[in-house]
C-alpha positions as CSV (number, residue, x, y, z in Angstrom):
1,M,18.2,-20.4,12.6
2,T,20.3,-22.4,14.3
3,L,21.0,-23.4,17.6
4,E,23.1,-25.4,19.6
5,P,22.6,-25.1,23.1
6,E,25.9,-23.2,25.3
7,R,28.1,-23.2,22.0
8,L,25.9,-21.8,18.9
9,F,22.9,-19.5,17.9
10,S,22.9,-18.2,14.2
11,F,20.3,-16.4,12.0
12,T,19.7,-14.6,9.0
13,W,18.2,-11.6,7.9
14,H,17.9,-8.7,5.4
15,P,20.3,-6.0,6.2
16,Y,19.0,-2.2,5.3
17,A,15.3,-3.9,5.2
18,I,13.7,-0.5,6.9
19,D,10.5,-0.2,5.1
20,P,7.7,-2.6,6.1
21,A,5.6,-2.2,2.8
22,V,8.6,-3.9,0.6
23,D,8.9,-7.2,0.3
24,Y,12.7,-8.1,0.9
25,S,12.6,-12.2,0.7
26,T,14.1,-12.3,-2.8
27,E,17.4,-10.0,-1.6
28,A,20.5,-11.4,-0.3
29,Q,20.5,-12.1,3.3
30,T,23.6,-11.7,6.0
31,L,24.5,-14.9,8.3
32,V,24.9,-13.7,12.2
33,E,26.7,-16.1,14.5
34,F,26.6,-16.1,18.2
35,R,29.4,-18.4,19.2
36,L,30.3,-19.6,22.8
37,E,33.7,-21.0,23.1
38,K,35.1,-22.2,27.2
39,I,38.7,-20.7,27.9
40,A,40.7,-20.3,30.9
41,E,39.4,-17.1,32.0
42,G,35.9,-18.1,31.5
43,T,33.8,-18.0,28.2
44,R,34.6,-16.4,25.0
45,L,31.5,-14.6,23.1
46,R,32.2,-14.3,19.3
47,I,29.9,-12.6,17.0
48,T,30.3,-12.9,13.4
49,E,28.1,-11.1,10.3
50,S,29.1,-12.7,7.1
51,G,27.4,-12.2,3.9
52,F,27.8,-8.5,3.3
53,D,29.8,-9.3,0.1
54,K,26.7,-10.5,-1.9
55,I,24.3,-7.2,-0.9
56,P,24.7,-5.0,-4.2
57,L,26.3,-1.6,-3.2
58,T,23.9,0.2,-4.8
59,V,21.1,-1.3,-1.9
60,E,23.3,-0.7,0.5
61,R,23.9,3.2,-0.2
62,S,20.1,3.7,-1.2
63,R,18.9,2.5,1.9
64,C,21.7,4.5,4.4
65,A,21.1,7.7,2.4
């Protein structure tokens, strides 16, 4: 987790980790970032999630079915 007050908050997580009985600690994680940027009209919030390219398609499909 990263925190830069009034600028950035980010964390990693295991997408598709829906079974509390399964240990997902060895699986790939994605990174979620919330970035704040001052602009003339106020504040821009940019939300980015990256890392889905590291998650095998078979894992994604089996957990969404």
